[in-house]
C-alpha positions as CSV (number, residue, x, y, z in Angstrom):
1,X,138.4,166.5,52.3
2,X,139.5,165.5,55.2
3,X,135.7,165.5,56.4
4,X,135.1,163.0,53.7
5,X,138.1,160.3,55.0
6,X,136.9,161.1,58.4
7,X,134.1,160.1,57.4
8,X,135.1,157.0,55.2
9,X,136.8,155.7,58.2
10,X,133.9,156.4,60.8
11,X,132.1,153.4,58.8
12,X,134.9,151.2,58.1
13,X,135.4,151.2,61.9
14,X,131.2,150.6,62.2
15,X,131.5,148.2,59.3
16,X,134.2,146.2,61.7
17,X,132.4,146.1,64.5
18,X,129.7,144.5,63.0
19,X,130.8,142.1,61.2
20,X,132.5,141.1,64.4
21,X,129.6,141.3,66.4
22,X,128.3,138.5,63.1
23,X,130.8,136.8,63.6
24,X,130.7,136.5,67.5
25,X,126.9,135.1,67.5
26,X,127.8,132.5,64.6
27,X,130.3,130.5,67.2
28,X,128.8,128.0,69.4
29,X,129.1,129.2,73.0
30,X,130.5,127.4,76.2
31,X,127.5,124.9,78.0
32,X,127.8,125.5,81.6
33,X,126.3,122.2,84.1
34,X,125.8,122.0,87.4
35,X,124.7,118.3,87.6
36,X,121.3,118.2,85.8
37,X,121.4,121.7,86.1
38,X,122.0,124.2,82.2
39,X,122.9,127.5,82.6
40,X,120.3,129.8,80.9
41,X,122.0,133.4,82.0
42,X,124.6,135.0,85.0
43,X,124.2,132.0,87.6
44,X,121.1,131.2,86.6
45,X,120.6,127.6,86.4
46,X,117.5,125.2,85.8
47,X,116.9,121.6,85.0
48,X,113.5,120.6,83.3
49,X,111.7,118.3,84.7
50,X,109.5,115.6,82.9
51,X,108.1,112.2,84.1
52,X,106.6,109.7,82.5
53,X,105.2,107.2,84.8
54,X,102.7,104.3,82.8
55,X,100.7,101.8,84.5
56,X,98.3,98.7,83.5
57,X,96.3,97.6,86.7
58,X,94.1,94.3,87.3
59,X,92.4,94.3,89.9
60,X,89.7,90.7,91.7
61,X,87.8,90.7,94.3
62,X,89.2,93.4,95.9
63,X,86.0,93.3,98.8
64,X,87.0,89.6,99.3
65,X,84.2,88.4,98.2
66,X,83.3,87.1,94.7
67,X,78.8,86.9,95.1
68,X,78.9,91.1,95.4
69,X,79.1,92.8,91.6
70,X,82.1,94.6,91.4
71,X,82.1,97.8,91.1
72,X,84.7,101.1,90.7
73,X,84.7,103.7,93.4
74,X,84.0,106.6,91.3
75,X,83.3,107.2,87.2
76,X,85.5,109.7,86.7
77,X,89.0,108.3,84.9
78,X,90.8,110.8,87.5
79,X,89.4,109.4,90.3
80,X,93.1,107.9,92.2
81,X,91.3,105.0,93.9
82,X,90.2,103.4,90.8
83,X,93.0,103.8,89.3
84,X,94.7,102.0,92.2
85,X,92.6,99.2,93.5
86,X,89.3,99.2,91.7
87,X,89.6,99.1,88.3
88,X,91.1,96.3,85.4
89,X,92.6,99.9,83.4
90,X,95.4,102.1,82.0
91,X,96.5,104.8,83.3
92,X,99.3,107.6,83.5
93,X,100.7,110.5,85.9
94,X,102.7,112.9,83.7
95,X,104.6,115.4,84.6
96,X,106.1,118.7,83.2
97,X,108.3,121.1,85.8
98,X,111.2,123.2,85.8
99,X,113.6,124.3,88.9
100,X,115.6,126.7,89.1
101,X,118.8,127.9,90.6
102,X,120.5,131.4,91.6
103,X,124.2,131.5,92.4
104,X,124.1,129.6,96.2
105,X,121.2,131.0,98.2
106,X,118.0,131.2,96.3
107,X,115.8,127.8,94.2
108,X,112.6,128.1,92.8
109,X,110.5,124.5,92.0
110,X,107.0,124.4,89.5
111,X,105.9,120.7,88.7
112,X,102.8,120.5,86.7
113,X,101.0,117.1,86.4
114,X,98.2,114.8,85.0
115,X,97.1,112.1,85.8
116,X,94.1,109.5,84.4
117,X,93.1,106.7,83.0
118,X,93.1,106.5,79.7
119,X,91.8,104.3,77.0
120,X,91.6,104.6,73.1
121,X,88.2,107.3,73.3
122,X,89.6,108.5,76.7
123,X,92.6,109.4,74.9
124,X,91.3,111.9,72.0
125,X,89.6,114.0,75.1
126,X,86.6,114.3,73.9
127,X,84.2,116.9,75.8
128,X,82.9,113.9,77.8
129,X,86.4,112.6,78.7
130,X,85.4,112.3,82.8
131,X,81.7,112.7,82.2
132,X,79.8,110.1,80.4
133,X,77.1,110.5,81.2
134,X,73.7,108.8,82.4
135,X,74.0,106.3,85.3
136,X,75.6,103.2,86.0
137,X,74.9,99.5,87.3
138,X,74.5,101.0,90.2
139,X,72.2,104.2,89.9
140,X,75.2,106.4,89.7
141,X,75.9,109.1,87.8
142,X,79.4,110.5,87.0
143,X,81.1,113.2,88.2
144,X,81.3,116.8,86.7
145,X,84.7,117.6,88.6
146,X,87.8,117.1,86.4
147,X,91.5,118.7,88.0
148,X,92.5,117.6,84.8
149,X,96.9,119.4,84.5
150,X,97.4,121.0,87.2
151,X,100.1,122.8,89.7
152,X,101.3,119.5,91.9
153,X,104.1,121.5,93.9
154,X,105.5,125.2,94.0
155,X,108.2,126.3,96.0
156,X,110.6,128.6,96.8
157,X,113.9,128.5,98.7
158,X,116.1,130.8,100.0
159,X,119.5,130.6,102.1
160,X,120.2,133.9,104.5
161,X,123.5,134.6,103.1
162,X,126.1,134.7,106.4
163,X,123.6,132.9,109.3
164,X,122.4,129.3,109.7
165,X,119.0,129.8,108.9
166,X,117.2,128.9,105.8
167,X,113.0,129.6,104.6
168,X,111.1,127.8,102.3
169,X,107.3,128.9,100.9
170,X,104.9,126.6,99.0
171,X,103.7,123.2,98.6
172,X,106.9,121.0,99.3
173,X,107.0,116.9,99.4
174,X,108.0,117.2,103.1
175,X,108.1,115.1,106.3
176,X,108.9,116.4,109.9
177,X,109.6,112.8,111.7
178,X,112.1,110.4,111.1
179,X,109.2,107.6,110.4
180,X,106.8,110.2,108.1
181,X,103.5,110.2,110.0
182,X,103.2,113.6,109.5
183,X,103.8,114.8,105.9
184,X,102.2,115.4,102.8
185,X,102.6,118.5,100.0
186,X,100.5,120.2,101.8
187,X,101.4,124.5,101.5
188,X,103.7,125.3,104.5
189,X,105.9,128.7,105.6
190,X,108.8,126.5,107.0
191,X,112.3,128.5,108.5
192,X,115.3,125.8,109.2
193,X,118.3,126.3,111.2
194,X,121.5,124.3,111.2
195,X,124.3,124.6,113.9
196,X,126.8,122.5,113.4
197,X,125.0,119.0,114.2
198,X,121.9,120.2,115.6
199,X,119.6,121.0,113.3
200,X,116.1,122.8,114.1
201,X,112.6,123.0,112.0
202,X,109.2,125.4,112.3
203,X,106.8,125.5,109.5
204,X,103.0,126.2,109.7
205,X,100.5,124.1,107.7
206,X,97.5,124.8,105.4
207,X,95.2,121.6,105.4
208,X,91.8,122.8,104.5
209,X,91.0,126.4,104.3
210,X,87.5,127.7,104.6
211,X,87.2,129.6,101.3
212,X,86.7,126.2,99.6
213,X,83.4,126.5,101.7
214,X,82.9,130.1,101.1
215,X,83.3,131.2,104.1
216,X,85.7,133.4,105.9
217,X,86.8,133.8,110.2
218,X,87.9,130.7,111.7
219,X,86.5,127.3,109.9
220,X,90.0,126.3,108.9
221,X,92.6,124.0,109.7
222,X,96.0,124.9,110.4
223,X,98.2,122.9,111.4
224,X,102.0,124.4,113.1
225,X,105.5,121.5,113.1
226,X,108.4,122.1,115.4
227,X,111.9,119.8,115.1
228,X,115.2,119.6,116.6
229,X,117.4,116.9,115.5
230,X,121.1,115.5,116.7
231,X,123.5,113.9,114.4
232,X,126.0,111.4,115.0
233,X,126.5,109.6,112.2
234,X,125.5,106.7,111.7
235,X,122.9,108.0,114.1
236,X,120.2,110.5,114.2
237,X,118.7,111.2,117.3
238,X,114.8,113.6,116.8
239,X,112.1,114.8,118.6
240,X,109.2,116.4,117.1
241,X,105.8,118.0,117.9
242,X,102.8,118.6,115.9
243,X,99.8,121.2,117.2
244,X,96.8,119.9,115.5
245,X,93.4,122.9,115.1
246,X,90.8,121.5,112.9
247,X,88.3,123.8,112.3
248,X,86.9,122.9,109.0
249,X,85.7,119.4,110.2
250,X,83.0,121.0,112.5
251,X,82.8,124.4,110.1
252,X,79.6,126.5,109.6
253,X,77.7,124.9,107.1
254,X,74.3,123.9,106.5
255,X,73.0,121.1,104.7
256,X,69.8,120.5,105.5
257,X,70.2,117.2,103.4
258,X,72.3,114.6,105.1
259,X,73.8,115.9,108.9
260,X,77.3,114.2,108.4
261,X,77.4,116.8,105.6
262,X,78.9,114.6,102.9
263,X,78.7,117.0,100.4
264,X,81.6,118.4,101.7
265,X,83.4,114.6,102.1
266,X,84.6,112.8,104.3
267,X,86.9,114.8,106.2
268,X,84.0,116.7,106.8
269,X,82.3,116.5,110.6
270,X,79.2,118.2,113.0
271,X,79.2,121.4,112.5
272,X,80.7,123.4,115.5
273,X,82.7,120.2,116.7
274,X,86.8,121.0,117.2
275,X,89.4,119.6,118.1
276,X,93.2,121.0,119.4
277,X,95.4,118.0,119.7
278,X,99.2,117.5,119.8
279,X,100.9,114.9,118.9
280,X,105.1,114.5,120.6
281,X,107.1,112.1,118.7
282,X,110.5,111.0,119.9
283,X,112.9,108.8,117.1
284,X,116.0,107.2,116.7
285,X,118.0,105.9,113.8
286,X,121.2,104.4,112.8
287,X,123.4,101.3,111.4
288,X,124.9,98.4,113.9
289,X,126.8,96.8,111.9
290,X,124.9,95.5,108.9
291,X,121.6,96.4,110.3
292,X,120.0,99.9,109.4
293,X,116.9,100.6,112.2
294,X,114.4,103.1,112.9
295,X,112.5,103.9,116.2
296,X,109.8,106.2,116.3
297,X,107.6,106.7,119.8
298,X,104.4,108.6,119.6
299,X,101.5,110.2,121.4
300,X,98.8,112.7,121.0
301,X,96.7,114.5,123.5
302,X,94.7,117.3,123.9
303,X,91.0,118.0,123.8
304,X,87.7,117.4,121.0
305,X,84.8,119.2,121.4
306,X,81.4,117.6,119.8
307,X,79.2,119.3,117.4
308,X,77.0,122.4,119.1
309,X,74.1,122.4,116.3
310,X,71.2,120.2,116.6
311,X,69.5,117.8,114.1
312,X,68.8,119.3,111.2
313,X,71.8,121.2,110.7
314,X,74.5,119.2,112.6
315,X,74.4,116.8,115.4
316,X,71.0,113.9,115.5
317,X,68.3,114.1,118.5
318,X,70.0,112.7,121.8
319,X,73.7,114.1,121.7
320,X,74.5,117.0,124.2
321,X,75.9,119.4,121.8
322,X,79.2,120.3,122.8
323,X,80.3,117.4,124.4
324,X,83.8,117.5,125.5
325,X,86.4,115.0,124.5
326,X,89.5,113.9,126.1
327,X,92.4,113.1,124.1
328,X,95.4,110.7,124.9
329,X,97.1,107.6,122.6
330,X,100.4,106.2,121.7
331,X,101.9,104.6,118.7
332,X,105.1,103.2,118.0
333,X,106.5,102.4,114.4
334,X,110.0,100.5,114.1
335,X,111.9,98.5,111.1
336,X,114.9,96.6,110.8
337,X,117.2,95.6,107.8
338,X,120.4,93.1,107.7
339,X,122.6,94.0,104.4
340,X,124.2,90.7,103.9
341,X,125.2,91.6,100.7
342,X,123.1,90.0,97.9
343,X,120.4,89.6,100.2
344,X,118.5,92.1,102.7
345,X,116.1,90.6,104.9
346,X,113.8,93.0,107.1
347,X,111.4,93.4,109.3
348,X,108.5,96.3,110.8
349,X,106.1,97.1,113.3
350,X,103.1,99.7,113.5
351,X,101.8,99.3,117.0
352,X,98.7,102.1,117.8
353,X,96.1,101.8,120.6
354,X,93.0,101.7,120.5
355,X,90.1,103.6,121.8
356,X,88.0,100.6,123.6
357,X,84.5,102.7,124.4
358,X,82.0,104.5,122.7
359,X,80.1,105.5,125.4
360,X,82.2,107.7,127.0
361,X,84.4,111.2,126.6
362,X,87.5,109.5,126.1
363,X,89.8,109.0,122.2
364,X,92.3,106.6,123.1
365,X,92.6,105.6,119.1
366,X,95.9,106.5,117.5
367,X,95.7,108.3,114.3
368,X,98.7,110.6,112.9
369,X,96.2,113.8,112.0
370,X,92.5,114.6,113.3
371,X,91.3,114.3,109.8
372,X,91.7,111.0,107.4
373,X,94.9,111.9,105.6
374,X,98.2,110.1,103.8
375,X,101.0,109.7,105.2
376,X,105.0,109.7,103.7
377,X,105.7,106.3,105.5
378,X,106.6,104.9,102.2
379,X,108.1,107.4,100.9
380,X,110.9,107.4,103.0
381,X,114.2,104.9,102.6
382,X,112.3,103.1,105.6
383,X,109.0,101.9,104.2
384,X,109.8,102.3,100.3
385,X,109.5,98.7,99.3
386,X,105.7,98.2,101.1
387,X,105.1,100.7,98.9
388,X,102.3,98.7,96.9
389,X,101.2,96.8,99.8
390,X,97.2,97.5,100.3
391,X,98.0,95.6,103.8
392,X,100.4,98.5,104.9
393,X,99.7,101.3,103.2
394,X,98.7,101.5,100.1
395,X,95.1,101.9,98.4
396,X,93.2,99.6,101.5
397,X,91.2,96.8,100.8
398,X,87.6,97.4,99.9
399,X,84.8,97.3,102.8
400,X,84.3,93.6,103.5
401,X,81.5,92.6,100.8
402,X,81.0,96.5,100.1
403,X,78.8,96.3,103.6
404,X,77.4,99.8,103.7
405,X,73.9,99.7,104.6
406,X,73.2,101.2,108.0
407,X,72.6,98.6,110.4
408,X,68.9,98.3,111.6
409,X,66.9,98.0,115.5
410,X,67.1,100.0,118.4
411,X,70.7,100.8,120.0
412,X,71.9,99.1,122.8
413,X,71.4,100.8,125.9
414,X,74.1,104.1,126.5
415,X,75.2,103.4,122.4
416,X,75.0,106.1,120.0
417,X,71.9,106.1,117.9
418,X,71.7,103.8,115.4
419,X,71.8,106.6,112.5
420,X,73.7,107.3,109.2
421,X,76.3,108.9,111.1
422,X,76.9,105.9,113.5
423,X,79.5,103.4,113.4
424,X,77.7,101.1,110.9
425,X,78.3,103.7,107.9
426,X,80.7,105.7,108.6
427,X,83.0,103.0,109.7
428,X,82.3,100.8,107.2
429,X,82.4,102.7,103.7
430,X,79.6,104.3,102.4
431,X,76.3,102.3,100.3
432,X,77.7,102.4,96.7
433,X,81.0,100.5,98.4
434,X,84.6,102.0,97.6
435,X,87.7,101.8,98.6
436,X,89.8,102.7,102.1
437,X,88.2,100.7,104.4
438,X,90.5,100.7,107.7
439,X,92.9,102.9,106.5
440,X,94.1,105.8,103.6
441,X,96.5,105.5,101.3
442,X,100.0,105.9,102.6
443,X,98.4,105.6,106.1
444,X,99.1,102.5,108.1
445,X,96.6,103.2,110.9
446,X,92.9,102.5,110.8
447,X,92.2,105.7,111.3
448,X,88.9,105.1,108.8
449,X,87.0,102.8,111.4
450,X,85.2,104.1,114.0
451,X,86.0,107.5,113.6
452,X,81.9,108.1,114.0
453,X,81.3,106.0,116.9
454,X,80.9,108.4,119.8
455,X,77.8,111.3,120.3
456,X,77.9,113.9,118.5
457,X,81.7,114.1,117.0
458,X,83.7,112.6,113.8
459,X,87.2,111.3,114.7
460,X,90.2,109.6,113.6
461,X,91.0,109.1,117.5
462,X,88.2,106.9,117.6
463,X,89.1,103.7,116.0
464,X,89.7,100.0,116.9
465,X,93.5,100.5,117.0
466,X,95.8,98.9,115.0
467,X,99.0,96.4,114.8
468,X,100.8,95.8,111.2
469,X,104.0,93.3,111.1
470,X,105.7,93.2,107.9
471,X,108.1,91.2,106.8
472,X,110.4,89.7,104.0
473,X,113.4,90.1,101.3
474,X,115.3,92.1,99.1
475,X,117.3,90.2,97.0
476,X,119.8,91.8,94.1
477,X,120.1,89.0,91.6
478,X,122.4,91.1,88.8
479,X,123.0,95.0,88.6
480,X,120.0,96.6,88.0
481,X,117.8,94.2,89.3
482,X,115.9,93.9,92.3
483,X,113.8,91.4,93.4
484,X,111.4,92.1,97.1
485,X,109.0,89.8,98.6
486,X,106.7,90.2,101.2
487,X,104.1,89.7,104.2
488,X,102.0,91.7,105.9
489,X,99.7,90.8,108.8
490,X,97.0,93.8,109.8
491,X,95.0,93.8,112.7
492,X,92.5,95.5,115.2
493,X,93.6,95.8,118.9
494,X,89.9,96.3,120.5
495,X,86.4,95.3,118.2
496,X,84.5,96.8,121.2
497,X,83.1,99.8,118.7
498,X,82.6,97.9,115.9
499,X,80.3,95.0,118.3
500,X,78.6,98.0,120.3
501,X,77.9,99.2,116.5
502,X,76.2,95.7,115.5
503,X,75.1,94.7,118.5
504,X,71.2,93.6,117.3
505,X,72.5,91.7,114.0
506,X,75.7,89.8,116.3
507,X,72.8,88.7,118.8
508,X,75.8,88.3,121.0
509,X,78.7,87.1,119.0
510,X,81.8,89.0,118.4
511,X,84.2,90.2,115.9
512,X,87.3,88.7,115.4
513,X,90.5,91.2,115.2
514,X,92.5,89.9,112.6
515,X,91.8,92.1,109.3
516,X,93.7,90.0,106.8
517,X,97.5,88.6,105.9
518,X,99.1,89.3,102.2
519,X,101.2,88.0,100.5
520,X,103.0,89.7,97.8
521,X,106.2,91.2,96.0
522,X,108.1,93.2,93.1
523,X,110.5,92.8,90.4
524,X,112.3,95.6,89.3
525,X,114.7,96.1,86.2
526,X,116.5,99.6,86.3
527,X,117.6,99.9,82.6
528,X,119.9,103.1,83.3
529,X,119.4,105.9,85.5
530,X,116.5,107.3,83.6
531,X,114.3,104.0,83.0
532,X,112.6,101.7,85.0
533,X,109.9,98.6,84.2
534,X,108.4,97.6,87.6
535,X,106.2,93.9,88.0
536,X,104.2,93.8,91.5
537,X,101.7,91.1,92.7
538,X,100.1,90.7,95.8
539,X,97.5,88.6,97.4
540,X,95.0,89.5,100.1
541,X,93.2,86.7,102.2
542,X,90.9,87.5,104.8
543,X,91.1,87.4,108.3
544,X,88.5,86.9,110.7
545,X,87.6,90.0,111.1
546,X,87.2,90.1,108.0
547,X,84.8,87.4,107.5
548,X,82.9,88.8,110.6
549,X,82.1,91.7,108.8
550,X,81.1,90.5,105.5
551,X,78.4,88.1,107.2
552,X,76.9,92.0,108.4
553,X,76.1,92.6,104.6
554,X,73.0,90.7,103.0
555,X,74.5,89.2,99.6
556,X,71.2,89.0,98.0
557,X,69.2,92.0,98.4
558,X,66.3,90.8,95.4
559,X,65.3,87.9,98.0
560,X,63.5,87.8,101.1
561,X,65.5,87.6,104.4
562,X,69.2,88.6,105.0
563,X,71.6,86.6,102.8
564,X,74.8,86.9,105.0
565,X,77.9,87.1,102.5
566,X,81.1,85.1,103.2
567,X,84.1,87.1,102.8
568,X,86.5,84.9,102.1
569,X,87.3,84.6,98.8
570,X,91.4,85.9,97.7
571,X,91.7,89.4,96.6
572,X,94.1,90.0,93.6
573,X,95.8,92.3,92.7
574,X,98.5,92.7,89.9
575,X,100.4,96.6,87.9
576,X,103.4,96.5,85.7
577,X,105.2,100.0,85.9
578,X,106.8,101.7,83.2
579,X,108.7,105.2,84.2
580,X,111.0,107.4,82.5
581,X,112.3,110.7,84.6
582,X,114.3,112.9,83.6
């Protein structure tokens, strides 16, 4: 009997426990928030990232000439140059990701992205979405490359407890110097230290890996960044050192078709070439009364070695293999903005020295990197309002009148051979015509012009120099509304590289230095913290240099002789952006 009563009592206790548990599970649990983060475990917080950036774009005469049949840089809907500077289209940048935090010292981040042009056919994701087949009117086949939905950024950040040190590994969006001339979302390993008002940073960054070429050993481009800053609010002083060790441009590859090895892209040079360069930057930023300002000086020095393999593998016949070059160039970046309440006028300066002699062993043209790369200059608060200015650091206007044919006739005495690897083509675009003639996206320097002007080497440090002057005003008439207008002047500092390359065609004439002027602006309506609408427009006005270069092109190849282009038409661009961010 006692045993039976004990069993009944035990069953009763178990029943009460189960009922209690069921009741507890049905009761709502409190949600713990930390800003945009929600607690998903003990001390584990998660923030879901979702962005829809939808744009409608229209372009007219991006090459400054109505007589040239306009053509897009590429046929794939995932081509970002086509989306931004050479299409009338609707495209979208769609992102989905998450950020995680554990206690106070561990953060992880992962972000996916899909970006392409959309129309009624492409939205159905047909098998030919990015490869419609056939050739276009210019004889180009569609690309087969389709990045699709891909990882855009990923990183882990860890703060070592009880120390001033913090570590970040992965691909975050970063910049080294205050003007952000060196910065991207390249994968890196970085260490940070904070010591009161002082902060230090050191990192190793992977730009190009030889694995993508199917190679091992020393065929990479890896660069190293070091930075130190002193905060004396509202002022900051900073000194940065970046060492570029570029072996990818001269990687051990073989292309029997072309000595420029364009099958590996525009970042390739002559086989065997090497670059070891160092950029030193010193900067100040701060506020004095209503004016906030930035001043940064930059010096690039080092050595470069030309290609070591002869034609047809690498450099063409004539140049001495393995020719050594010394690098020395400088640049200045400055910006000032006055906060006068509703109105904020601003002005800036971008200056880079020029390489004026394509026959010597010195490279004096300033570029932020030894390869054609972007910067984060419009990703900072200093120049973010010039993000859509093609004259400043957006996608550059197309090569004037789509010039791309190799110059004819013999080279002047002592000048580089007149081949496809000459400045005539490398500096002024491919035969198909393309975007970014003078500078890369988010890079204000003319690092593309003249990159192949010296014997047996492709280097961004061989360019005609840069002078860019932006000025304008921001107006905040109502809460949530911003109207910004700008004028940008762009020129080359020394055109000798171009004049030597095109000496027979110029017949004693010179090339002007002013590339173009631009007038533009935008109105942005921020309806709430998560949604905004922006309407942008700009007018590109060709300068003397643009017209002179355009006249080297034949605007009617079907007729006898050369029918020179004019290159004097306005380049028009408009865009509407709808953006929701969570």
